[in-house]
KEDREN-199232 format. One record per atom (N, C-alpha, C, O): x, y, z. Coordinates in steps of 0.1 Angstrom, whole numbers, plus 2048, in hexadecimal, padded with zeros to 3 digits. Layout:
residues N
XYZ ...
***
This chain:
residues 287
16F311B7C 17B319B7F 177327B84 17F32DB8C 16C32CB80 167339B85 166339B94 16B343B9A 15F32FB99 15D32FBA8 16B32EBAF 16C334BBA 174326BAA 181324BB1 189331BB1 18E335BBC 18A338BA6 191345BA6 18A350BAE 191358BB4 17D350BAD 17535ABB5 177358BC4 178361BCC 17734BBC8 179348BD7 18734BBDB 189350BE6 191349BD2 19E34DBD5 19F35CBD7 1A6361BDF 197364BCF 197372BD0 191376BDE 19737FBE4 187370BE2 181373BEF 18B370BFB 18C378C04 192366BF9 19D362C04 1A736DC04 1AB372C0F 1AC371BF8 1B737BBF8 1B2389BFC 1B938FC04 1A738DBF8 1A139ABFC 19F39AC0B 1A13A4C12 19938FC10 19638EC1E 1A3390C27 1A3397C31 1AE389C23 1BA38AC2A 1C1398C29 1C639DC32 1C039DC1C 1C63ABC1A 1BE3B5C22 1C43BEC28 1B13B4C23 1A93BEC2A 1AC3BDC39 1AD3C7C40 1AE3B1C3E 1B13AFC4C 1BF3B5C4F 1C03BCC59 1C83B2C47 1D63B8C49 1D63C7C48 1DC3CDC50 1CF3CCC3E 1CE3DAC3C 1C83E1C48 1CC3ECC4C 1BD3DBC4D 1B63E1C58 1BF3E2C65 1BE3EBC6C 1C73D7C67 1D03D7C72 1DB3E2C71 1DE3E9C7A 1E03E3C64 1EB3EDC62 1E73FBC64 1EE403C69 1DA3FEC60 1D640CC61 1D3410C6F 1D041CC72 1D3407C79 1D240BC87 1DF410C8C 1DF415C98 1EA40FC85 1F7414C8A 1FE41CC7F 208423C83 1FA41CC73 200423C68 1F542BC60 1EA425C5E 1F7438C5C 1ED43FC55 1E8437C49 1F0431C42 1DB438C47 1D5430C3C 1DA433C2F 1DD429C27 1DD43FC2B 1E2443C1E 1F043DC1C 1F4438C11 1F843DC27 205437C26 204428C24 20C422C1C 1FB421C2A 1F9413C28 1F6410C19 1FB407C13 1ED418C14 1E8417C06 1F4418BFD 1F7410BF4 1FC424BFE 207427BF5 21241DBF6 217418BEC 21741AC02 222411C04 21F403BFF 2273FDBF8 2133FEC02 20F3F0BFE 20E3F0BEF 2123E5BE9 20A3FABE8 2083FABDA 2163FCBD3 2183F6BC8 21F404BD9 22D405BD4 2333F7BD4 23A3F3BCA 2323F0BDE 2383E3BDF 2323D9BD5 2393D1BCF 2253DABD3 21E3D2BC8 2233D6BBA 2253CDBB2 2263E3BB8 22B3E8BAB 2383E2BA8 23B3DDB9D 2413E1BB2 24E3DBBB0 24D3CDBAC 2553C9BA3 2453C5BB2 2433B7BAF 23D3B5BA1 2423AEB99 2323BDB9E 22C3BCB92 2343C1B86 2343BBB7B 23C3CBB88 2453D0B7E 24F3C5B7A 2533C4B6E 2543BEB84 25E3B3B81 2573A8B79 25D3A3B6F 24A3A5B7C 24339BB75 24039FB66 242397B5D 23D3ACB65 23A3B1B57 2473B0B4F 2463ADB43 2523B4B54 25E3B3B4D 2623A5B49 2673A2B3E 26039CB53 26438EB51 25B387B47 26037EB3F 24F38BB46 245384B3D 24338BB2F 23D386B26 249397B2E 24739FB22 2393A4B20 2343A6B15 2323A5B2B 2243A9B2B 2213B7B25 2163BAB20 22B3BFB25 22A3CDB1F 2253CDB11 2203D6B0C 2283C2B0A 2253C1AFB 2163C0AF9 2113C1AEE 20E3BEB04 2003BDB02 1F83C9B06 1EC3C9B09 2003D4B06 1FA3E1B09 1EF3E5AFE 1F13E3AF3 1E43EAB03 1D93EEAFA 1CF3F7B00 1D03FAB0C 1C53FBAF9 1BA404AFF 1B43FEB0B 1AF406B13 1B33F1B0D 1AC3EBB18 1B33EFB25 1AD3EDB30 1BF3F4B25 1C73F8B31 1C0404B37 1C3407B43 1B840BB30 1B1417B36 1A8412B41 1A5419B4B 1A3406B40 19B400B4B 1A33FEB57 19F401B63 1B03FAB55 1B93F9B61 1BC406B67 1BD407B73 1BE410B5F 1C041EB64 1B4422B6C 1B6428B77 1A8420B67 19C423B6E 19C41CB7C 198423B86 19F40FB7C 19F408B89 1AA40EB92 1A840EB9E 1B5412B8C 1C0418B94 1BC425B9B 1C1429BA5 1B442DB94 1AF43AB99 1A5437BA5 1A643EBAF 19C42EBA2 19142CBAC 196424BB8 192427BC4 1A041BBB6 1A4412BC1 1AA419BCD 1A5416BD8 1B3423BCC 1B8429BD8 1AE430BE0 1AE42FBED 1A4437BDA 19A43DBE1 191433BE9 18E435BF5 18F428BE3 18741DBE9 18F417BF5 189415C00 19C414BF2 1A440EBFD 1A5418C09 1A5414C14 1A7425C06 1A942FC11 19C42FC19 19D42FC25 191430C13 184431C1A 182424C22 17E425C2E 186418C1C 18440CC23 18E40BC2F 189407C3A 19A40EC2E 1A440DC39 1A0417C44 1A2414C50 19C423C40 19842DC4A 18C427C52 18B429C5E 182421C4B 17741BC52 17B410C5B 17640EC66 185407C57 1893FDC5F 190402C6C 18F3FCC76 19740DC6A 19E413C76 19441AC7F 19641BC8B 18841EC7A 17F426C82 17541CC89 17341EC95 16F413C82 16440BC87 1673FDC88 1713F8C82 15E3F5C8D 15F3E7C8F 15E3E0C81 1573E5C78 1653D5C80 1643CEC73 1563C9C70 1533C6C65 14E3C8C7A 1403C5C78 1383CEC70 12E3CBC6A 13D3DBC6F 1373E5C66 13E3E4C58 1383E3C4E 14C3E5C59 1533E7C4D 1543DBC44 1523DDC38 1573D0C49 1593C4C41 14D3C0C38 14E3BEC2C 1413BEC3F 1363B9C36 1313C4C2D 12D3C1C22 1303D1C31 12B3DBC29 1343DEC1D 1303E1C12 1413DCC1F 14B3DDC14 1483D4C08 14C3D7BFD 1433C8C0B 1403BFC01 1343C2BF8 1323BCBEE 12C3CCBFC 1213D0BF5 1243D6BE7 11B3D8BDF 1313D9BE5 1353DEBD8 1333D3BCD 1343D7BC1 1303C7BD1 12D3BCBC7 1213C1BBE 1203BBBB3 1193CABC3 10E3CEBBB 1123D4BAD 10C3D2BA3 11E3DABAD 1233E1BA1 1263D6B96 1213D7B8B 1303CDB99 1323C3B8E 1273BAB8B 1253B6B7F 11E3B7B95 1133AFB92 1093B6B88 1043B0B7F 1073C3B8A 0FF3CBB81 1053CBB73 0FE3CAB69 1123CDB73 1193CDB66 1173C0B5F 1143BFB53 1193B5B66 1173A7B60 1093A5B5B 1083A0B50 0FF3AAB62 0F13A9B5D 0EF3B1B51 0E73ADB48 0F53BDB50 0F33C6B45 0FA3C0B38 0F53C2B2D 1053B9B3A 10C3B3B2E 1073A5B2A 10C39FB21 0FD3A1B31 0F6394B2D 0F7388B36 0F237DB32 0FE389B41 0FE37EB4A 0F037AB4F 0E8383B53 0EC36EB4E 0DF36AB53 0E035DB5C 0DF352B57 0E3360B69 0E5354B72 0D834CB73 0CD352B71 0D933FB76 0CE337B77 0C733AB85 0CB342B8D 0BC333B87 0B4335B93 0BC332BA0 0BC33ABA9 0C3327BA0 0CB324BAB 0D632EBAE 0D9331BB9 0DC333BA3 0E633DBA4 0E134ABA9 0E7351BB2 0D534EBA5 0CF35ABAB 0CC358BBA 0CF362BC2 0C834CBBD 0C634ABCB 0D334ABD3 0D434FBDE 0DD345BCD 0EB345BD3 0F0353BD5 0F6356BDF 0ED35CBCB 0F236ABCC 0EB370BD8 0F2377BE0 0DE36EBD9 0D7375BE4 0DB36FBF2 0DD377BFB 0DD362BF3 0E135CBFF 0EF360C03 0F2363C0F 0F8360BF9 106363BFC 108372C01 10F374C0A 10137BBFA 101389BFE 0FC38BC0C 102392C14 0F1385C0F 0EC385C1D 0F6380C27 0F8385C31 0FC374C23 10536EC2C 111377C2F 117378C3A 11637EC24 122387C25 11F392C2F 127395C37 113398C2D 10F3A3C36 10E39FC45 1133A5C4E 108393C47 10738EC55 114389C5A 116389C66 11D384C52 12A37FC56 132389C5E 13A385C66 130396C5B 1383A0C62 1323A4C6F 1373ABC77 12639EC72 11F3A2C7E 11B3B1C7E 1203B8C86 1133B5C74 1103C3C72 10C3CAC7F 1033C6C87 1123D6C81 10F3DEC8D 10D3ECC88 1163F4C87 1003EFC85 0FD3FCC7E 0F9407C88 0F5412C84 0F9404C95 0F540EC9F 101412CA7 10B40BCA8 10141ECAC 10C422CB4 110431CB2 108439CAE 11C434CB5 121441CB6 124447CA8 12443FC9E 126454CA6 12845AC99 134454C92 134453C86 13E44FC99 14A449C93 14543DC8B 14A43AC80 13C435C91 137429C8A 12F42DC7D 131426C73 128438C7E 12043CC72 12A441C67 12843FC5B 135447C6B 13F44BC62 14643FC5B 14943FC4F 148435C63 14E429C5E 144423C53 14941DC49 137423C56 12E41EC4C 12E426C3F 12F420C34 12F433C40 12F43BC34 13C439C2C 13B437C20 147438C33 154436C2C 154428C25 159426C1A 14E41EC2C 14D411C26 145410C1A 148409C11 13A417C1A 131417C0E 13841DC02 137419BF7 140428C05 14842EBFA 152424BF5 154422BE9 15941DBFE 163413BFA 15C408BF3 162403BE9 150404BF7 1493F9BF0 1473FCBE1 1493F4BD8 142408BDE 14040CBD1 14D40CBC9 14D408BBD 157411BCF 164411BC8 169403BC5 16E401BBA 1693FABCF 16D3EDBCD 1653E6BC2 16B3DFBB9 1583E8BC2 1503E2BB7 1543E7BAA 1543E0BA0 1573F4BA9 15B3FAB9C 1683F5B98 16A3F2B8C 1723F3BA1 17E3EDB9E 17C3DFB98 1833DBB8E 1743D7B9E 1713C9B9A 16C3CAB8B 1703C2B83 1633D3B88 15D3D3B7B 1673D8B71 1683D3B66 1703E1B74 17A3E7B6B 1853DDB68 1893DBB5D 18B3D7B73 1963CEB71 1923C1B69 19B3BBB62 1863BDB6A 1813B2B62 1823B5B53 1823ABB4B 1823C1B4F 1823C5B41 1903C9B3C 1913CCB30 19A3C9B45 1A73CFB42 1B03C5B3A 1BA3CAB35 1AC3B9B39 1B53AFB32 1AE3A3B2E 1A33A0B33 1B339BB25 1AD38FB20 1B7383B21 1B3378B1F 1C4386B24 1CE37BB26 1D537CB33 1D3386B3A 1DC372B37 1E3372B44 1EE37CB44 1EF384B4E 1F637DB3A 201387B39 1FB395B39 20039FB3F 1F0396B31 1E93A3B30 1E43A7B3E 1E33B3B41 1E039EB46 1DB3A0B53 1E63A6B5C 1E43AFB64 1F23A0B5B 1FE3A5B62 2003B4B5F 2023BCB68 1FF3B7B52 2013C5B4E 1F63CEB54 1F93D9B58 1EA3C9B53 1DF3D1B58 1E03D4B67 1DD3DFB6B 1E43CAB6E 1E53CBB7D 1F13D5B80 1F03DDB89 1FB3D4B78 2073DDB7A 2023ECB77 2053F5B7F 1FB3EEB6C 1F63FCB69 1ED401B74 1ED40CB78 1E43F8B79 1DB3FBB84 1E2400B90 1DF40AB96 1ED3F8B94 1F43FBBA0 1FD408B9F 1FE40FBA8 20240AB93 20A416B90 201422B92 20442CB98 1F5421B8C 1EB42CB8E 1E742EB9D 1E5439BA1 1E5422BA4 1E3423BB2 1ED42BBB9 1EA434BC2 1FA429BB6 205430BBD 20543FBBA 207447BC2 202442BAD 202450BA9 1F6457BB0 1F8462BB6 1EA451BB0 1DF458BB6 1E0458BC5 1DE463BCB 1E444DBCB 1E644CBD9 1F1455BDE 1F045BBE9 1FC455BD7 20745EBDA 20346CBDA 208474BE3 1FC470BD0 1F747EBCF 1EE482BDB 1EF48DBE1 1E5478BDF 1DD47BBEA 1E547CBF7 1E2484C00 1EF473BF8 1F8474C04 1FF481C05 200487C10 204486BFA 20B493BF9 20249EBFD 2064A7C05 1F649EBF8 1EC4A8BFB 1E84A8C0A 1E74B2C10 1E749CC0F 1E449AC1D 1EF4A0C26 1EC4A7C30 1FB49DC23 2074A3C2B 2074B2C2A 20A4B9C34 2044B7C1E 2044C6C1C 1FA4CCC25 1FB4D8C29 1EF4C5C28 1E44CAC30 1E74C8C3F 1DE4CBC47 1F24C1C42 1F54BFC50 1F34B1C54 1F54ADC60 1EF4A8C4B 1ED49AC4F 1FB493C51 205498C4D 1FA487C56 20647FC59 208474C4F 1FF46EC4A 215473C4B 219469C41 21F45DC49 21F452C44 224460C55 22B455C5D 224454C6A 21E45DC6F 224448C70 21F446C7D 22744CC88 232452C85 22344CC94 22A452C9F 23944CCA0 242454CA4 23A440C9D 24843AC9F 25143DC93 25C438C93 24C444C89 255448C7E 25743DC73 24F434C73 26143FC6B 264435C60 266427C65 26341DC5E 26B426C71 26E418C77 262410C77 262404C75 256416C7B 24A40EC7B 246409C6D 2423FEC6C 248412C63 24440EC56 24E403C51 2493F9C4A 25B405C54 2653FAC4F 2613EDC56 2623E3C4F 25E3EDC62 25A3E1C69 24E3DAC63 24C3CEC64 2453E2C5E 2393DDC58 23A3DAC49 2303D6C44 2453DBC43 2473D9C35 2423CBC30 23B3CAC26 2453C0C38 2403B3C33 2313B3C33 22B3ADC2A 22A3B8C3E 21C3B9C3E 2163C1C33 20C3BEC2D 21D3CDC30 2183D6C26 2193CFC18 2103D0C10 2243C7C16 2263C0C0A 21B3B5C08 2163B4BFD 2183AFC13 20E3A4C12 2003ABC0E 1F93A5C06 1FD3B6C14 1F03BCC11 1EF3C1C03 1E53BEBFC 1FA3C7BFE 1FA3CBBF0 1FA3C0BE6 1F23C1BDC 2023B5BE9 2023AABDF 1F63A2BE0 1F139CBD6 1F03A0BEC 1E3398BED 1D839FBE5 1D0399BDF 1D83ADBE6 1CE3B4BDF 1D03B3BD0 1C63B2BC8 1DC3B4BCB 1DF3B2BBD 1DB3A4BB8 1D43A3BAE 1DF39ABC0 1DB38CBBC 1CC38BBBC 1C7384BB3 1C5391BC5 1B6390BC5 1B0396BB9 1A7391BB3 1B53A2BB5 1B13A8BA8 1B339FB9C 1AB39EB93 1BF398B9C 1C238FB91 1B9383B91 1B437FB86 1B737CB9C 1AE370B9C 1A0374B99 19936CB93 19C380B9D 18E384B9A 18C386B8B 182382B85 19638DB85 19638FB76 195382B6F 18D381B65 19C378B73 19C36BB6D 18E364B6F 18835FB66 189365B7B 17C360B7E 171366B76 16835FB71 172373B74 16737AB6C 168377B5D 15E377B56 174373B59 17636FB4B 172361B48 16E35DB3D 173358B53 17034AB51 161347B52 15D33DB4C 15934FB58 14B34CB5A 143359B5C 148364B5A 136357B60 12E363B62 13336DB6C 138369B77 13337AB69 138384B72 130384B7F 136387B89 123382B7E 11B382B89 11F378B94 11F37BBA0 12236CB8F 127361B98 134365B9E 137364BAA 13E369B95 14B36CB9A 14B377BA4 152377BAE 143382BA2 14338DBAB 13E389BB8 14338EBC2 133382BB9 12D37EBC6 137375BCE 139377BDA 13C36BBC7 146362BCE 15236ABD3 157367BDE 157373BCB 16337BBCF 160384BDA 169388BE1 153387BDC 14F390BE7 14C38ABF4 147390BFD 15037DBF6 14F376C02 15A379C0C 15B373C17 163383C08 16F385C11 16C38AC1F 174388C28 160390C22 15E393C30 15D387C39 161388C45 15A37CC34 15A36FC3B 16836CC3F 16B368C4B 17236EC36 18036BC38 185375C43 18C371C4C 181382C41 18638CC4B 181389C59 18838AC63 174385C5A 16F381C67 176375C6D 179375C79 17936BC65 18035FC6A 18F363C6E 19435DC77 19536CC66 1A2370C69 1A3378C77 1AC376C7F 198380C79 197387C86 19637DC91 19B37FC9C 18E373C8E 18C368C98 199361C9B 19C35ECA7 1A035DC91 1AD356C93 1B835DC98 1C0358CA1 1BA36AC94 1C6372C98 1C337ACA4 1CB37BCAD 1B8381CA4 1B438BCAE 1AC384CB9 1A938ACC4 1A8378CB7 1A0370CC1 192377CC3 18C375CCD 18D37ECB8 180383CB9 176378CB9 17736FCB0 16C378CC1 16236ECC1 158371CB7 15337CCB5 154366CAF 14A368CA5 13C368CAC 139360CB4 134373CA9 127374CAE 11E36ACA7 121365C9C 112367CAD 10935ECA6 105362C98 10435AC8F 10336FC96 0FF374C89 10A372C7F 108370C73 117373C84 122371C7B 123362C76 12535FC6B 121359C80 12234BC7D 116347C73 119340C69 10B34DC75 0FF34BC6C 103350C5E 10034AC54 10935CC5E 10C362C51 11735AC49 115358C3D 120355C51 12B34CC4A 124340C44 12833BC39 11B33AC4C 11332EC46 10B331C3A 10B32AC30 10433DC3A 0FD341C2E 106344C22 103340C17 11134AC25 11B34CC1A 11F33FC14 12133EC08 122335C1C 126328C17 11B322C0F 11D31CC04 10E323C13 10331EC0C 102325BFE 0FF31FBF4 103332BFF 10333ABF2 10E336BE8 10B335BDC 119333BEE 12532FBE5 121322BDE 124320BD3 11C318BE6 11830BBE0 10E30DBD5 10F307BCA 104315BD7 0F9318BCD 0FF31EBC1 0FB31BBB6 108328BC3 10E32EBB7 117324BAF 117325BA3 11E31CBB6 128313BAF 120308BA8 126302B9E 115304BAD 10D2F9BA7 1022FDB9E 0FC2F4B97 0FE30AB9F 0F230EB98 0F430EB89 0EB312B81 
***
């Protein structure tokens, strides 16, 4: 079950990142973060009320608060990087945040077998290559790399924190709700500060553009929430090291989405990377 939930996480994150990257090309990145998280809060709040999940409140929710503080900064850096540079830089490097939860897993006693260690190495290499890394070029591209590395550390920290925030399904709903409320508070504060400094909260077309994009914004927010949930379940069901690596295959999904929707052609290095990621997945699942 660990492999199944972790792969579902990679699918959801890959689609959410693709959608978020497209949205930030016409809507300010902070606005995308805040609006998508507000929509997610509304849905999660309804679920918490319907399931009575609030009764499972406890000290472990501080992990969710921590994830909620780190998450907006990571998402903002990631979306800005997607708007600045090619996905060949942003998508694969963003997955390197897997180092954080893998390190935590090893520290708490996870001991993958030989095949799983091989699978981890092969999968990470495949993920990096699947984006078709382009590390040379103009200063904008270097800025995209820096922003992506910041985002990667943040994403990895969120993965490690949210895995500790609950032990039951209803508790997970509450943890995700607390995380997203914190996201909105932190992201909303950053948006307010940005506007005070002269930044834009709305695109050139005004509120109409945001209203038209609400379905896409809702998808991005809810897909990200669902990915956090399936990852938490995967990390509880089996070794964190395995769950984290499989969940970090999302750049493959992003590259395939770009191919299917934007008609971007996969380069040879990307095809090779996707193949290696698949081999790594098989090794992790069977090791």
